C-alpha positions, 0 to 999 in steps of 0.5 A, a space after each residue: 584520882 578523880 576528885 568530886 569537889 575539883 570536878 565541881 569547882 572546874 565546872 563552876 569556873 566553866 560556867 563563870 568564865 565561859 558563860 556556859 549553860 550549866 547542864 552542858 558545863 557539868 556533863 562535859 566536866 563529868 564525862 572527862 572526870 572519870 567519876 562514877 556513882 556516888 562521886 558523880 552525884 556528889 560533884 553534881 549536888 556541890 556544883 548545883 548547890 554553889 550555883 544556886 546559892 552563890 549570892 548568899 555564899 558571897 555575902 557570907 564570905 564578904 563578912 570575913 574577907 576584908 578585900 572585895 571578892 572580885 580581887 580574890 583569885 578565881 579558883 580560890 574564890 570558887 573552892 571557898 564557895 564550895 566549902 562555905 555551901 558545905 558548911 551552911 547547907 549540907 547535913 552530911 559533910 563534917 565542918 572538918 572535912 569541907 575545911 580540910 578538902 578545900 585547903 588541899 584543892 588550893 594547895 595542889 593548884 596554881 594558887 597554892 600560896 592562897 591554902 593558908 588564907 583558905 584555912 583561916 577564912 573557913 575556920 572563922 566561919 565555923 567559929 562564928 554565928 552566921 545569921 543572914 538578914 531577916 527583914 523584908 527589904 528586897 536586899 535581904 531577900 536577895 541574900 536569903 534566896 541568892 537572886 539579884 535584886 532586879 529579878 526580885 523587883 520584877 516579881 514583886 511589880 508583876 505578882 505582888 510581894 507574897 507571890 514574889 517570895 514564893 517564887 523565890 522559895 521555889 527557885 531554890 527547890 529541886 524540880 521534879 523530873 517530868 516526862 511525856 509518854 510517847 503515845 505513838 508507841 505505848 501508853 501511860 499504864 503500860 510504861 508505868 509498869 515497865 518503869 517500876 519493873 525496872 526499879 524506876 519509881 514514878 507517879 502519874 500527874 494530873 496531866 494526860 500522858 505525864 509521868 514524874 519520875 522520883 528519886 532523882 534518877 539519870 534517865 538518858 541511859 535508860 533502855 525505854 528512854 533510848 527506845 523512845 517510849 518517853 522523853 523529858 517535858 514539864 507539865 506546863 509545856 504539855 498542857 500548852 500543847 493540849 490548848 494548841 491541840 494540833 490535830 490529825 492531818 494538819 500542818 504546824 509550824 514550830 518556829 524555835 523548836 529545839 530541843 524539840 519537846 513540844 513538836 514531839 507532843 504535837 506529832 502525838 496529838 496529829 497521830 503521826 499523820 500531817 506535817 510538822 516543820 520544826 525550826 532553829 537557827 543552828 544546825 547542831 540544834 536542828 540535828 538535835 531535833 532529828 535525832 529526837 524524832 527518830 528515836 520517838 518514831 515521828 515520821 511527820 517532822 521536818 527539821 530546818 535551819 531558819 531564823 525565826 525573825 525572817 519569813 520563808 515563802 516556800 514554807 507556805 501557810 500553816 493550821 497552827 504555829 507554835 511561837 515558843 520565843 527566846 526569853 529571859 528564863 526566870 520561869 526555870 531558874 530552879 533548873 538553870 541557875 546561871 540565868 539569875 546571874 545574867 546582867 539585866 542589860 541582856 533583857 533590852 533587845 529581847 521584847 523587840 525580838 519576841 514581838 517580831 517573831 510573833 508577828 512573822 508567825 502571823 504571816 504563816 497562819 491560814 484563815 481561822 488558823 491559831 498561834 500558841 505563844 509561850 515563854 519560860 519566863 515570868 515577866 509580864 513584859 515578855 508575856 501579857 503585855 507583849 501579847 496585848 501589844 500584838 493584838 493592838 496591831 493585829 486587830 484581825 486576831 483574838 485571844 482564846 486562851 491565857 494562862 501564867 503557870 507558877 511552880 507554887 500554884 501550878 506545880 509546874 515550871 514557870 511558864 506563860 502561854 496565849 492561844 491567839 486565832 486568826 478571825 
């Protein structure tokens, strides 16, 4: 019989052992589990709850386990994290159920000998008064907001202590599901009526042709979604494309396009007239872009396997180039909490890669053409500072627009964009 808790544990181990993306790992495990409805939703809540709060959970466990946590067997440790999350952060699950189900999971696993240990640790936690550290130190912030100290230090250095705390608070909140209306085949008002008719609650935003779907619904199986009436895209990305504003008949290059949302929005601004070359490094990802374009009725998009670091002479020149570069992703931790646990050393090659991609973007541009440089991170080293470096090296460009979107001020994901125009 399918078990929501075991499913969540399996998905969590997949993320930890295989460095899998959270959404991909969870969807794969859920699809194999046979879970449906409320059980599927419960497994998802457990999975993301533990990922969000892992540093906090490990802090609590370390108070009650004498040996270092890295020496605790992996399945046992993940079950303990799952149970402590239920005890500390879920009002709907009785503590006794969290303990009993955890003991059962371990007893029926290869690590069955640890069942008594799990029972003892969890019952000690329930009997104790757990107080998380409350002082303003980075170490305490790390425990309270389950975020590595290096990320907190980066936020403080770039935006100050108060903004850093607000960013940490936002990182633990459930992000909104924002969608873009496909104006090639419908309009916002019509789509809203159809969604509401289907019992899907939605609200307008201050971003043109954007809707927020409320109630935590899965849109992928919806008929309107399948028929191409809308697609998921955060409002920060949509606002960035409004600034780039590709026009009817223009040629646009999207250098790092997958999964394709920004190119799809560009096609709407271009009224499905002109040419979009959407590139990615891997065939699976370019196929994903093609599939999305077909679903949305976009005729002007051509998806190409192309390394963004390498110039392709056959492309020719473009009126505008979208340069949405690979980044540390610190602006979307609330959507992809596994990002928090990547080592800081992963950042070392990033900035060089980003600058090379931006330089390559410049080589594709017509006179008076424009580049939209963007990231979904909140590190100035990858954003403002990198653009400054580019402008110093390429004095034939000027910056026409720049904005850092933040969850607590803009109601969006953390996102940076700059419009660079060739003189």
